[in-house]
gemmi code that builds the backbone of each chain (N, CA, C; Angstrom):
import gemmi

chains = {
    "A": [
        ("UNK", (-40.985, 56.730, -52.345), (-40.036, 57.756, -52.790), (-39.336, 58.409, -51.596)),
        ("UNK", (-40.138, 58.708, -50.569), (-39.593, 59.332, -49.378), (-38.624, 58.375, -48.675)),
        ("UNK", (-39.036, 57.098, -48.605), (-38.190, 56.088, -47.972), (-36.876, 55.938, -48.742)),
        ("UNK", (-36.962, 55.951, -50.056), (-35.781, 55.817, -50.908), (-34.817, 56.975, -50.628)),
        ("UNK", (-35.372, 58.175, -50.504), (-34.582, 59.367, -50.215), (-33.841, 59.206, -48.878)),
        ("UNK", (-34.590, 58.702, -47.885), (-33.983, 58.514, -46.562), (-32.818, 57.534, -46.617)),
        ("UNK", (-32.974, 56.489, -47.446), (-31.922, 55.483, -47.565), (-30.640, 56.106, -48.111)),
        ("UNK", (-30.793, 56.960, -49.115), (-29.612, 57.606, -49.708), (-28.899, 58.479, -48.675)),
        ("UNK", (-29.674, 59.259, -47.934), (-29.088, 60.124, -46.912), (-28.315, 59.292, -45.886)),
        ("UNK", (-28.932, 58.172, -45.497), (-28.298, 57.311, -44.513), (-26.971, 56.780, -45.056)),
        ("UNK", (-26.969, 56.372, -46.321), (-25.745, 55.860, -46.925), (-24.653, 56.925, -46.947)),
        ("UNK", (-25.041, 58.149, -47.302), (-24.058, 59.245, -47.335), (-23.491, 59.474, -45.933)),
        ("UNK", (-24.386, 59.429, -44.976), (-23.984, 59.610, -43.592), (-22.999, 58.510, -43.174)),
        ("UNK", (-23.317, 57.277, -43.576), (-22.440, 56.147, -43.263), (-21.078, 56.315, -43.923)),
        ("UNK", (-21.084, 56.790, -45.143), (-19.804, 56.978, -45.853), (-18.948, 58.040, -45.153)),
        ("UNK", (-19.602, 59.104, -44.750), (-18.864, 60.159, -44.043), (-18.330, 59.645, -42.713)),
        ("UNK", (-19.145, 58.827, -42.062), (-18.740, 58.262, -40.776), (-17.508, 57.371, -40.946)),
        ("UNK", (-17.537, 56.527, -41.978), (-16.403, 55.628, -42.236), (-15.160, 56.435, -42.625)),
        ("UNK", (-15.356, 57.476, -43.418), (-14.224, 58.322, -43.814), (-13.608, 58.982, -42.576)),
        ("UNK", (-14.467, 59.380, -41.651), (-13.994, 59.989, -40.406), (-13.190, 58.975, -39.576)),
        ("UNK", (-13.723, 57.744, -39.484), (-13.023, 56.707, -38.711), (-11.679, 56.369, -39.362)),
        ("UNK", (-11.657, 56.338, -40.700), (-10.424, 56.038, -41.447), (-9.335, 57.040, -41.089)),
        ("UNK", (-9.718, 58.300, -41.125), (-8.756, 59.368, -40.841), (-8.276, 59.291, -39.381)),
        ("UNK", (-9.224, 59.051, -38.495), (-8.901, 59.065, -37.066), (-8.003, 57.880, -36.662)),
        ("UNK", (-8.326, 56.678, -37.177), (-7.644, 55.483, -36.691), (-6.527, 54.968, -37.591)),
        ("UNK", (-6.298, 55.637, -38.705), (-5.261, 55.170, -39.643), (-3.911, 54.940, -38.929)),
        ("UNK", (-3.435, 55.883, -38.106), (-2.118, 55.678, -37.475), (-2.037, 54.381, -36.663)),
        ("UNK", (-3.025, 54.140, -35.839), (-3.025, 52.937, -35.002), (-3.093, 51.678, -35.869)),
        ("UNK", (-3.944, 51.706, -36.899), (-4.107, 50.526, -37.745), (-2.851, 50.240, -38.561)),
        ("UNK", (-2.164, 51.297, -38.960), (-0.918, 51.094, -39.706), (0.081, 50.319, -38.837)),
        ("UNK", (0.155, 50.728, -37.579), (1.089, 50.062, -36.679), (0.634, 48.624, -36.384)),
        ("UNK", (-0.647, 48.475, -36.112), (-1.183, 47.152, -35.804), (-0.995, 46.192, -36.982)),
        ("UNK", (-1.329, 46.668, -38.178), (-1.224, 45.811, -39.369), (0.232, 45.424, -39.618)),
        ("UNK", (1.133, 46.381, -39.442), (2.546, 46.079, -39.676), (3.066, 45.044, -38.689)),
        ("UNK", (2.569, 45.061, -37.468), (3.037, 44.090, -36.466), (2.628, 42.660, -36.848)),
        ("UNK", (1.650, 42.537, -37.759), (1.222, 41.204, -38.194), (1.776, 40.857, -39.577)),
        ("UNK", (1.717, 41.820, -40.479), (2.062, 41.562, -41.888), (3.550, 41.804, -42.207)),
        ("UNK", (4.134, 42.745, -41.541), (5.545, 43.127, -41.783), (5.789, 43.519, -43.234)),
        ("UNK", (4.859, 44.208, -43.832), (5.031, 44.617, -45.230), (4.262, 45.926, -45.437)),
        ("UNK", (4.984, 47.034, -45.388), (4.316, 48.333, -45.532), (3.661, 48.491, -46.906)),
        ("UNK", (4.164, 47.737, -47.897), (3.604, 47.830, -49.250), (2.157, 47.374, -49.337)),
        ("UNK", (1.745, 46.493, -48.436), (0.391, 45.933, -48.473), (-0.569, 46.649, -47.525)),
        ("UNK", (-0.005, 47.377, -46.584), (-0.800, 47.860, -45.462), (-1.945, 48.804, -45.859)),
        ("UNK", (-1.685, 49.699, -46.801), (-2.738, 50.643, -47.201), (-3.992, 49.919, -47.683)),
        ("UNK", (-3.782, 48.914, -48.538), (-4.923, 48.149, -49.069), (-5.665, 47.437, -47.946)),
        ("UNK", (-4.906, 46.861, -47.028), (-5.539, 46.097, -45.942), (-6.325, 47.015, -44.993)),
        ("UNK", (-5.779, 48.200, -44.745), (-6.503, 49.146, -43.894), (-7.827, 49.522, -44.570)),
        ("UNK", (-7.758, 49.762, -45.879), (-8.995, 50.111, -46.597), (-9.989, 48.956, -46.568)),
        ("UNK", (-9.481, 47.736, -46.737), (-10.367, 46.558, -46.671), (-11.047, 46.465, -45.304)),
        ("UNK", (-10.280, 46.756, -44.269), (-10.843, 46.678, -42.907), (-12.004, 47.662, -42.755)),
        ("UNK", (-11.817, 48.873, -43.265), (-12.902, 49.862, -43.134), (-14.099, 49.513, -44.013)),
        ("UNK", (-13.853, 48.896, -45.163), (-14.992, 48.459, -45.995), (-15.765, 47.354, -45.280)),
        ("UNK", (-15.040, 46.506, -44.572), (-15.700, 45.455, -43.796), (-16.561, 46.044, -42.678)),
        ("UNK", (-16.160, 47.201, -42.211), (-16.896, 47.840, -41.112), (-18.235, 48.443, -41.568)),
        ("UNK", (-18.352, 48.739, -42.850), (-19.564, 49.437, -43.319), (-20.860, 48.711, -42.932)),
        ("UNK", (-20.966, 47.400, -43.185), (-22.223, 46.742, -42.781), (-22.438, 46.715, -41.265)),
        ("UNK", (-21.351, 46.947, -40.516), (-21.440, 46.877, -39.049), (-21.657, 48.257, -38.428)),
        ("UNK", (-21.863, 49.262, -39.252), (-21.986, 50.630, -38.726), (-23.052, 50.764, -37.619)),
        ("UNK", (-24.222, 50.169, -37.798), (-25.219, 50.317, -36.714), (-24.680, 49.826, -35.364)),
        ("UNK", (-23.929, 48.718, -35.396), (-23.354, 48.195, -34.153), (-22.235, 49.118, -33.654)),
        ("UNK", (-21.365, 49.530, -34.567), (-20.215, 50.376, -34.197), (-20.686, 51.682, -33.551)),
        ("UNK", (-21.785, 52.212, -34.069), (-22.306, 53.476, -33.525), (-22.802, 53.338, -32.081)),
        ("UNK", (-23.160, 52.122, -31.697), (-23.673, 51.939, -30.328), (-22.534, 51.822, -29.304)),
        ("UNK", (-21.298, 51.619, -29.787), (-20.172, 51.411, -28.869), (-19.630, 52.740, -28.353)),
        ("UNK", (-19.067, 52.695, -27.155), (-18.418, 53.915, -26.671), (-17.045, 54.046, -27.346)),
        ("UNK", (-16.377, 55.144, -27.115), (-15.132, 55.446, -27.809), (-14.082, 54.336, -27.638)),
        ("UNK", (-13.945, 53.842, -26.422), (-12.933, 52.807, -26.148), (-13.304, 51.493, -26.834)),
        ("UNK", (-14.580, 51.121, -26.699), (-15.028, 49.851, -27.310), (-14.930, 49.927, -28.831)),
        ("UNK", (-15.260, 51.090, -29.378), (-15.191, 51.278, -30.827), (-13.747, 51.109, -31.320)),
        ("UNK", (-12.823, 51.685, -30.560), (-11.410, 51.578, -30.935), (-10.984, 50.115, -30.989)),
        ("UNK", (-11.369, 49.357, -29.956), (-11.024, 47.928, -29.940), (-11.670, 47.208, -31.112)),
        ("UNK", (-12.923, 47.520, -31.361), (-13.649, 46.850, -32.445), (-12.925, 47.063, -33.783)),
        ("UNK", (-12.468, 48.266, -34.000), (-11.779, 48.583, -35.256), (-10.424, 47.860, -35.327)),
        ("UNK", (-9.725, 47.838, -34.209), (-8.432, 47.132, -34.189), (-8.642, 45.635, -34.428)),
        ("UNK", (-9.649, 45.055, -33.792), (-9.905, 43.617, -33.982), (-10.257, 43.332, -35.452)),
        ("UNK", (-11.016, 44.243, -36.058), (-11.377, 44.058, -37.474), (-10.118, 44.085, -38.337)),
        ("UNK", (-9.225, 45.011, -38.019), (-7.956, 45.106, -38.756), (-7.181, 43.794, -38.638)),
        ("UNK", (-7.145, 43.255, -37.434), (-6.410, 42.004, -37.229), (-7.048, 40.849, -38.003)),
        ("UNK", (-8.379, 40.833, -38.065), (-9.050, 39.781, -38.843), (-8.665, 39.864, -40.307)),
        ("UNK", (-8.641, 41.087, -40.817), (-8.311, 41.282, -42.229), (-6.875, 40.807, -42.496)),
        ("UNK", (-5.965, 41.123, -41.588), (-4.573, 40.687, -41.733), (-4.482, 39.158, -41.698)),
        ("UNK", (-5.232, 38.598, -40.781), (-5.265, 37.140, -40.626), (-5.746, 36.483, -41.917)),
        ("UNK", (-6.775, 37.042, -42.461), (-7.359, 36.537, -43.696), (-6.355, 36.653, -44.846)),
        ("UNK", (-5.649, 37.763, -44.872), (-4.641, 38.000, -45.907), (-3.548, 36.931, -45.828)),
        ("UNK", (-3.101, 36.654, -44.589), (-2.044, 35.649, -44.408), (-2.530, 34.279, -44.864)),
        ("UNK", (-3.766, 33.954, -44.512), (-4.334, 32.663, -44.930), (-4.372, 32.543, -46.454)),
        ("UNK", (-4.886, 33.591, -47.101), (-5.000, 33.548, -48.557), (-3.619, 33.454, -49.198)),
        ("UNK", (-2.689, 34.191, -48.633), (-1.334, 34.202, -49.172), (-0.706, 32.810, -49.042)),
        ("UNK", (-0.913, 32.179, -47.892), (-0.318, 30.857, -47.693), (-0.992, 29.828, -48.606)),
        ("UNK", (-2.286, 30.020, -48.882), (-2.971, 29.119, -49.814), (-2.415, 29.285, -51.222)),
        ("UNK", (-2.214, 30.560, -51.578), (-1.694, 30.847, -52.920), (-0.309, 30.239, -53.129)),
        ("UNK", (0.485, 30.276, -52.057), (1.846, 29.742, -52.199), (1.868, 28.233, -51.941)),
        ("UNK", (0.659, 27.651, -51.866), (0.487, 26.198, -51.733), (1.116, 25.621, -50.476)),
        ("UNK", (1.207, 26.437, -49.445), (1.640, 25.919, -48.151), (0.391, 25.721, -47.338)),
        ("UNK", (0.166, 24.527, -46.873), (-1.035, 24.278, -46.083), (-0.823, 24.794, -44.675)),
        ("UNK", (-1.763, 25.592, -44.249), (-1.685, 26.082, -42.878), (-2.469, 25.138, -41.987)),
        ("UNK", (-1.792, 24.508, -41.049), (-2.449, 23.486, -40.237), (-2.775, 23.960, -38.824)),
        ("UNK", (-2.333, 25.127, -38.475), (-2.527, 25.597, -37.112), (-3.880, 26.220, -36.886)),
        ("UNK", (-4.051, 26.720, -35.691), (-5.300, 27.402, -35.375), (-5.044, 28.899, -35.412)),
        ("UNK", (-6.112, 29.673, -35.281), (-6.018, 31.128, -35.319), (-4.936, 31.649, -34.375)),
        ("UNK", (-4.854, 31.000, -33.221), (-3.937, 31.494, -32.191), (-2.476, 31.456, -32.652)),
        ("UNK", (-2.193, 30.587, -33.639), (-0.809, 30.447, -34.070), (-0.332, 31.618, -34.928)),
        ("UNK", (-1.253, 32.323, -35.556), (-0.795, 33.423, -36.410), (-0.952, 34.785, -35.760)),
        ("UNK", (-2.117, 35.122, -35.369), (-2.283, 36.467, -34.833), (-3.422, 36.506, -33.827)),
        ("UNK", (-3.091, 36.664, -32.584), (-4.154, 36.759, -31.601), (-4.966, 38.028, -31.799)),
        ("UNK", (-6.248, 37.941, -31.588), (-7.091, 39.131, -31.749), (-7.046, 39.967, -30.473)),
        ("UNK", (-7.127, 39.276, -29.367), (-7.031, 40.000, -28.090), (-5.622, 39.801, -27.575)),
        ("UNK", (-4.847, 40.850, -27.559), (-3.435, 40.653, -27.247), (-2.933, 41.441, -26.040)),
        ("UNK", (-3.777, 42.162, -25.418), (-3.296, 42.978, -24.302), (-2.662, 42.088, -23.245)),
        ("UNK", (-1.612, 42.574, -22.668), (-0.967, 41.805, -21.617), (-1.268, 42.465, -20.287)),
        ("UNK", (-1.006, 41.715, -19.244), (-1.258, 42.271, -17.917), (-0.525, 43.579, -17.708)),
        ("UNK", (0.700, 43.664, -18.250), (1.504, 44.872, -18.060), (0.848, 46.109, -18.659)),
        ("UNK", (0.210, 45.913, -19.826), (-0.421, 47.061, -20.484), (-1.542, 47.641, -19.634)),
        ("UNK", (-2.108, 46.810, -18.797), (-3.224, 47.267, -17.978), (-2.793, 47.550, -16.533)),
        ("UNK", (-1.479, 47.539, -16.317), (-0.991, 47.657, -14.943), (-1.525, 48.907, -14.262)),
        ("UNK", (-1.744, 49.956, -15.051), (-2.194, 51.214, -14.468), (-3.700, 51.225, -14.250)),
        ("UNK", (-4.363, 50.236, -14.744), (-5.814, 50.202, -14.572), (-6.153, 49.179, -13.476)),
        ("UNK", (-6.665, 49.666, -12.399), (-6.882, 48.755, -11.281), (-8.228, 48.038, -11.332)),
        ("UNK", (-9.095, 48.510, -12.197), (-10.425, 47.908, -12.233), (-10.440, 46.608, -13.043)),
        ("UNK", (-11.472, 45.862, -12.827), (-11.730, 44.636, -13.593), (-10.601, 43.612, -13.491)),
        ("UNK", (-9.995, 43.510, -12.339), (-8.876, 42.568, -12.182), (-9.317, 41.121, -12.399)),
        ("UNK", (-10.451, 40.811, -11.842), (-10.962, 39.440, -11.937), (-11.193, 39.083, -13.403)),
        ("UNK", (-11.781, 40.018, -14.091), (-12.090, 39.844, -15.513), (-10.827, 39.567, -16.316)),
        ("UNK", (-9.829, 40.396, -16.107), (-8.578, 40.224, -16.843), (-7.950, 38.875, -16.557)),
        ("UNK", (-7.879, 38.538, -15.266), (-7.228, 37.278, -14.898), (-7.937, 36.098, -15.542)),
        ("UNK", (-9.255, 36.156, -15.526), (-10.029, 35.056, -16.108), (-9.750, 34.924, -17.596)),
        ("UNK", (-9.742, 36.050, -18.290), (-9.526, 35.989, -19.743), (-8.097, 35.586, -20.085)),
        ("UNK", (-7.160, 36.013, -19.265), (-5.770, 35.660, -19.551), (-5.484, 34.184, -19.269)),
        ("UNK", (-6.364, 33.543, -18.478), (-6.181, 32.115, -18.222), (-6.669, 31.273, -19.405)),
        ("UNK", (-7.481, 31.861, -20.246), (-7.975, 31.139, -21.421), (-6.876, 31.028, -22.469)),
        ("UNK", (-7.002, 30.059, -23.352), (-6.049, 29.986, -24.459), (-6.384, 31.133, -25.427)),
        ("UNK", (-5.407, 31.443, -26.278), (-5.615, 32.511, -27.258), (-6.810, 32.179, -28.159)),
        ("UNK", (-6.946, 30.914, -28.508), (-8.047, 30.533, -29.396), (-9.401, 30.731, -28.712)),
        ("UNK", (-9.484, 30.339, -27.433), (-10.750, 30.535, -26.722), (-11.114, 32.013, -26.652)),
        ("UNK", (-10.114, 32.842, -26.343), (-10.371, 34.290, -26.256), (-10.850, 34.835, -27.602)),
        ("UNK", (-10.180, 34.381, -28.664), (-10.575, 34.841, -30.002), (-11.991, 34.405, -30.345)),
        ("UNK", (-12.313, 33.139, -30.042), (-13.660, 32.639, -30.358), (-14.724, 33.455, -29.632)),
        ("UNK", (-14.477, 33.732, -28.363), (-15.455, 34.501, -27.586), (-15.571, 35.924, -28.120)),
        ("UNK", (-14.429, 36.456, -28.521), (-14.431, 37.811, -29.088), (-15.217, 37.835, -30.402)),
        ("UNK", (-14.934, 36.875, -31.291), (-15.631, 36.813, -32.588), (-17.142, 36.718, -32.377)),
        ("UNK", (-17.522, 35.810, -31.473), (-18.940, 35.499, -31.308), (-19.692, 36.579, -30.526)),
        ("UNK", (-19.120, 36.983, -29.407), (-19.889, 37.824, -28.486), (-19.533, 39.308, -28.530)),
        ("UNK", (-18.428, 39.632, -29.178), (-18.116, 41.065, -29.286), (-18.253, 41.545, -30.728)),
        ("UNK", (-17.686, 40.760, -31.653), (-17.770, 41.154, -33.060), (-19.106, 40.744, -33.677)),
        ("UNK", (-19.832, 39.886, -32.978), (-21.137, 39.388, -33.443), (-21.036, 38.767, -34.836)),
        ("UNK", (-20.007, 37.938, -35.002), (-19.823, 37.251, -36.291), (-20.708, 36.019, -36.368)),
        ("UNK", (-20.995, 35.610, -37.601), (-21.761, 34.378, -37.789), (-20.815, 33.189, -37.629)),
        ("UNK", (-21.388, 32.005, -37.455), (-20.560, 30.796, -37.330), (-19.712, 30.600, -38.589)),
        ("UNK", (-20.300, 30.959, -39.726), (-19.580, 30.794, -40.992), (-18.338, 31.703, -41.024)),
        ("UNK", (-18.526, 32.945, -40.572), (-17.396, 33.887, -40.553), (-16.315, 33.390, -39.590)),
        ("UNK", (-16.764, 32.893, -38.442), (-15.803, 32.390, -37.445), (-15.045, 31.189, -38.013)),
        ("UNK", (-15.776, 30.319, -38.691), (-15.152, 29.128, -39.292), (-14.069, 29.550, -40.280)),
        ("UNK", (-14.385, 30.550, -41.086), (-13.445, 31.022, -42.101), (-12.160, 31.550, -41.465)),
        ("UNK", (-12.311, 32.273, -40.363), (-11.151, 32.879, -39.718), (-10.363, 31.907, -38.852)),
        ("UNK", (-11.068, 31.009, -38.191), (-10.395, 30.171, -37.197), (-9.939, 28.828, -37.744)),
        ("UNK", (-10.491, 28.430, -38.886), (-10.120, 27.127, -39.448), (-10.916, 25.983, -38.840)),
        ("UNK", (-11.876, 26.321, -37.991), (-12.740, 25.286, -37.393), (-13.895, 25.026, -38.370)),
        ("UNK", (-14.262, 23.757, -38.610), (-15.409, 23.512, -39.505), (-16.666, 24.232, -39.003)),
        ("UNK", (-17.419, 24.822, -39.915), (-18.584, 25.637, -39.531), (-19.556, 24.887, -38.627)),
        ("UNK", (-19.720, 23.598, -38.879), (-20.660, 22.798, -38.073), (-20.204, 22.660, -36.619)),
        ("UNK", (-18.925, 22.857, -36.383), (-18.389, 22.652, -35.038), (-18.176, 23.949, -34.263)),
        ("UNK", (-18.384, 25.068, -34.930), (-18.101, 26.353, -34.273), (-18.909, 26.518, -32.996)),
        ("UNK", (-20.191, 26.213, -33.083), (-21.089, 26.367, -31.932), (-20.559, 25.598, -30.716)),
        ("UNK", (-20.097, 24.385, -30.993), (-19.564, 23.514, -29.942), (-18.283, 24.108, -29.324)),
        ("UNK", (-17.393, 24.568, -30.188), (-16.135, 25.157, -29.711), (-16.409, 26.411, -28.871)),
        ("UNK", (-17.359, 27.209, -29.351), (-17.681, 28.447, -28.627), (-18.285, 28.104, -27.269)),
        ("UNK", (-19.150, 27.114, -27.248), (-19.796, 26.725, -25.979), (-18.749, 26.268, -24.968)),
        ("UNK", (-17.784, 25.488, -25.445), (-16.719, 25.018, -24.530), (-15.888, 26.196, -24.009)),
        ("UNK", (-15.552, 27.093, -24.919), (-14.764, 28.275, -24.515), (-15.549, 29.098, -23.494)),
        ("UNK", (-16.836, 29.224, -23.738), (-17.688, 30.014, -22.828), (-17.718, 29.380, -21.441)),
        ("UNK", (-17.868, 28.049, -21.406), (-17.913, 27.366, -20.105), (-16.588, 27.522, -19.360)),
        ("UNK", (-15.499, 27.432, -20.106), (-14.177, 27.607, -19.462), (-14.052, 29.026, -18.907)),
        ("UNK", (-14.502, 29.989, -19.683), (-14.412, 31.389, -19.229), (-15.268, 31.591, -17.980)),
        ("UNK", (-16.465, 31.031, -17.982), (-17.352, 31.176, -16.823), (-16.708, 30.546, -15.590)),
        ("UNK", (-16.052, 29.387, -15.817), (-15.395, 28.700, -14.696), (-14.287, 29.569, -14.109)),
        ("UNK", (-13.472, 30.156, -14.971), (-12.379, 31.003, -14.486), (-12.934, 32.260, -13.795)),
        ("UNK", (-13.992, 32.791, -14.369), (-14.606, 33.995, -13.774), (-15.145, 33.679, -12.388)),
        ("UNK", (-15.818, 32.541, -12.265), (-16.404, 32.162, -10.981), (-15.312, 31.914, -9.945)),
        ("UNK", (-14.213, 31.283, -10.409), (-13.089, 31.005, -9.508), (-12.503, 32.317, -8.983)),
        ("UNK", (-12.368, 33.255, -9.887), (-11.789, 34.554, -9.526), (-12.648, 35.322, -8.548)),
        ("UNK", (-13.942, 35.139, -8.670), (-14.856, 35.853, -7.777), (-15.017, 35.156, -6.426)),
        ("UNK", (-14.678, 33.831, -6.425), (-14.949, 33.015, -5.233), (-14.000, 33.243, -4.083)),
    ],
    "B": [
        ("UNK", (-40.401, 16.098, -17.306), (-39.138, 16.250, -16.559), (-38.000, 16.600, -17.507)),
        ("UNK", (-37.947, 15.800, -18.583), (-36.903, 16.027, -19.565), (-37.068, 17.408, -20.222)),
        ("UNK", (-38.358, 17.797, -20.400), (-38.665, 19.111, -20.954), (-38.159, 20.209, -20.049)),
        ("UNK", (-38.354, 20.038, -18.728), (-37.876, 21.016, -17.741), (-36.357, 21.129, -17.773)),
        ("UNK", (-35.712, 19.982, -17.860), (-34.249, 19.963, -17.919), (-33.733, 20.732, -19.129)),
        ("UNK", (-34.421, 20.495, -20.224), (-34.040, 21.173, -21.476), (-34.184, 22.690, -21.321)),
        ("UNK", (-35.317, 23.082, -20.716), (-35.586, 24.515, -20.522), (-34.556, 25.124, -19.582)),
        ("UNK", (-34.220, 24.389, -18.507), (-33.211, 24.864, -17.548), (-31.863, 25.049, -18.236)),
        ("UNK", (-31.549, 24.056, -19.068), (-30.261, 24.084, -19.774), (-30.199, 25.294, -20.711)),
        ("UNK", (-31.294, 25.523, -21.403), (-31.366, 26.644, -22.345), (-31.232, 27.977, -21.594)),
        ("UNK", (-31.932, 28.046, -20.447), (-31.893, 29.267, -19.635), (-30.471, 29.531, -19.141)),
        ("UNK", (-29.831, 28.452, -18.686), (-28.456, 28.558, -18.187), (-27.529, 29.061, -19.303)),
        ("UNK", (-27.745, 28.517, -20.496), (-26.935, 28.900, -21.648), (-27.124, 30.387, -21.974)),
        ("UNK", (-28.363, 30.835, -21.917), (-28.648, 32.242, -22.202), (-27.986, 33.164, -21.176)),
        ("UNK", (-28.039, 32.733, -19.909), (-27.408, 33.522, -18.834), (-25.905, 33.621, -19.070)),
        ("UNK", (-25.310, 32.477, -19.423), (-23.858, 32.450, -19.668), (-23.507, 33.354, -20.850)),
        ("UNK", (-24.309, 33.287, -21.886), (-24.036, 34.097, -23.077), (-24.101, 35.586, -22.749)),
        ("UNK", (-25.107, 35.958, -21.956), (-25.261, 37.375, -21.587), (-24.052, 37.831, -20.765)),
        ("UNK", (-23.616, 36.950, -19.863), (-22.478, 37.307, -19.008), (-21.198, 37.468, -19.832)),
        ("UNK", (-20.993, 36.532, -20.752), (-19.781, 36.612, -21.578), (-19.813, 37.858, -22.464)),
        ("UNK", (-20.991, 38.189, -22.968), (-21.102, 39.407, -23.779), (-20.664, 40.627, -22.966)),
        ("UNK", (-21.114, 40.693, -21.724), (-20.748, 41.827, -20.864), (-19.242, 41.839, -20.607)),
        ("UNK", (-18.718, 40.645, -20.322), (-17.284, 40.527, -20.027), (-16.443, 40.967, -21.233)),
        ("UNK", (-16.829, 40.510, -22.429), (-16.070, 40.856, -23.620), (-16.127, 42.365, -23.883)),
        ("UNK", (-17.293, 42.944, -23.641), (-17.448, 44.393, -23.852), (-16.562, 45.168, -22.877)),
        ("UNK", (-16.501, 44.696, -21.637), (-15.669, 45.381, -20.634), (-14.188, 45.219, -20.961)),
        ("UNK", (-13.841, 44.021, -21.418), (-12.445, 43.762, -21.776), (-12.029, 44.641, -22.968)),
        ("UNK", (-12.921, 44.709, -23.949), (-12.639, 45.537, -25.140), (-12.482, 46.999, -24.729)),
        ("UNK", (-13.242, 47.406, -23.750), (-13.143, 48.785, -23.281), (-11.766, 49.046, -22.660)),
        ("UNK", (-11.302, 48.074, -21.892), (-9.967, 48.214, -21.291), (-8.879, 48.285, -22.365)),
        ("UNK", (-8.985, 47.377, -23.344), (-7.999, 47.409, -24.438), (-8.100, 48.720, -25.204)),
        ("UNK", (-9.339, 49.159, -25.397), (-9.590, 50.390, -26.146), (-8.901, 51.597, -25.532)),
        ("UNK", (-8.856, 51.640, -24.202), (-8.184, 52.758, -23.523), (-6.711, 52.804, -23.936)),
        ("UNK", (-6.086, 51.617, -23.940), (-4.666, 51.535, -24.304), (-4.483, 51.912, -25.777)),
        ("UNK", (-5.345, 51.352, -26.639), (-5.247, 51.628, -28.086), (-5.421, 53.126, -28.394)),
        ("UNK", (-6.401, 53.706, -27.731), (-6.715, 55.108, -28.015), (-5.541, 56.021, -27.643)),
        ("UNK", (-4.933, 55.685, -26.521), (-3.773, 56.458, -26.070), (-2.636, 56.330, -27.094)),
        ("UNK", (-2.448, 55.105, -27.575), (-1.397, 54.844, -28.564), (-1.704, 55.586, -29.866)),
        ("UNK", (-2.980, 55.586, -30.243), (-3.372, 56.262, -31.489), (-3.097, 57.766, -31.399)),
        ("UNK", (-3.370, 58.321, -30.226), (-3.119, 59.756, -30.046), (-1.641, 60.075, -30.226)),
        ("UNK", (-0.795, 59.199, -29.684), (0.651, 59.424, -29.805), (1.098, 59.262, -31.259)),
        ("UNK", (0.611, 58.215, -31.934), (1.010, 57.957, -33.325), (0.518, 59.044, -34.278)),
        ("UNK", (-0.606, 59.650, -33.922), (-1.186, 60.691, -34.787), (-0.270, 61.903, -34.946)),
        ("UNK", (0.665, 62.050, -34.019), (1.603, 63.186, -34.079), (2.759, 62.911, -35.044)),
        ("UNK", (2.867, 61.658, -35.506), (4.014, 61.279, -36.348), (3.579, 61.218, -37.814)),
        ("UNK", (4.177, 62.043, -38.681), (3.756, 62.086, -40.096), (3.795, 60.721, -40.797)),
        ("UNK", (4.758, 59.872, -40.421), (4.869, 58.554, -41.054), (3.573, 57.744, -40.934)),
        ("UNK", (2.856, 57.964, -39.865), (1.639, 57.180, -39.613), (0.376, 57.824, -40.183)),
        ("UNK", (0.543, 58.845, -40.980), (-0.630, 59.468, -41.626), (-0.838, 58.852, -43.009)),
        ("UNK", (-2.083, 58.757, -43.466), (-2.304, 58.236, -44.827), (-1.822, 59.251, -45.862)),
        ("UNK", (-1.289, 58.753, -46.971), (-0.879, 59.687, -48.037), (-2.140, 60.240, -48.700)),
        ("UNK", (-1.974, 61.325, -49.396), (-3.109, 61.950, -50.091), (-3.695, 60.975, -51.123)),
        ("UNK", (-2.811, 60.245, -51.800), (-3.268, 59.275, -52.804), (-4.105, 58.175, -52.137)),
        ("UNK", (-3.614, 57.636, -51.031), (-4.353, 56.582, -50.323), (-5.724, 57.073, -49.891)),
        ("UNK", (-5.744, 58.284, -49.386), (-7.001, 58.860, -48.895), (-8.012, 59.004, -50.042)),
        ("UNK", (-7.519, 59.459, -51.184), (-8.401, 59.645, -52.342), (-8.935, 58.294, -52.842)),
        ("UNK", (-8.041, 57.310, -52.891), (-8.458, 55.966, -53.345), (-9.537, 55.423, -52.398)),
        ("UNK", (-9.305, 55.625, -51.114), (-10.282, 55.119, -50.133), (-11.640, 55.804, -50.312)),
        ("UNK", (-11.618, 57.095, -50.502), (-12.884, 57.829, -50.683), (-13.621, 57.336, -51.931)),
        ("UNK", (-12.868, 57.012, -52.980), (-13.490, 56.453, -54.190), (-14.084, 55.079, -53.899)),
        ("UNK", (-13.338, 54.284, -53.133), (-13.830, 52.925, -52.838), (-15.120, 52.963, -52.028)),
        ("UNK", (-15.206, 53.844, -51.049), (-16.450, 53.872, -50.246), (-17.590, 54.518, -51.020)),
        ("UNK", (-17.227, 55.358, -51.989), (-18.268, 55.998, -52.798), (-19.020, 54.945, -53.610)),
        ("UNK", (-18.290, 53.959, -54.100), (-18.914, 52.937, -54.948), (-19.149, 51.629, -54.200)),
        ("UNK", (-19.022, 51.674, -52.888), (-19.264, 50.456, -52.104), (-20.754, 50.149, -52.069)),
        ("UNK", (-21.090, 48.880, -52.352), (-22.518, 48.504, -52.270), (-22.698, 47.399, -51.254)),
    ],
}
model = gemmi.Model(1)
for chain_id, residues in chains.items():
    chain = gemmi.Chain(chain_id)
    for i, (resn, *xyz) in enumerate(residues, 1):
        res = gemmi.Residue()
        res.name, res.seqid = resn, gemmi.SeqId(i, " ")
        for name, pos in zip(("N", "CA", "C"), xyz):
            atom = gemmi.Atom()
            atom.name, atom.element = name, gemmi.Element(name[0])
            atom.pos, atom.b_iso = gemmi.Position(*pos), 0.0
            res.add_atom(atom)
        chain.add_residue(res)
    model.add_chain(chain)
structure = gemmi.Structure()
structure.add_model(model)
structure.setup_entities()
């Protein structure tokens, strides 16, 4: 009974936390979603879907610092938009043959956006040398902590091959990182 | 010998995974700085605020989320 009570309190706390994040990040997500979807009529629903997707990830989100949390929420928004585009193209019977990188990159910062930040130069250069798909795969796997099945759904890579694709992307990233440090 | 190779390979893989996790977290932090700054600016613009109806619908959705 006591444990059950604690669970309810935790859920209420989680709901309040998500409501707080919704209010705080709505402006940024509206802009981000529009840059992918170009349809303000759909954006409200997609923003809400993104925050509902975040609920199971609350324990992870709570461990992130303010900057990392912001990125995590933006990346989630982009995934939801990506998923929406995929479903929409399926509905309209147009086969989408490209990879994730062709529709919406998850990590999109450019060197210029970070021009004022002098730290982590090696890191940035290494990541920018990767293809958009490699960056997305590494982000899905090692930052968003998605399962292979989730990655397969988003990237269009067969689930059985995700591990292999991620391993290759990881090796390429390590190579670029080592080169940058050398 | 083959067992040792396998163990070495696994260890190497774990090291690489840990390093990439750190790198991705640092990269996300850098992006987050830019995003947060942008969010602060957008928050001043009424167009980028959720409507009262949207906010209420969202609160209902999370209330019944399982």
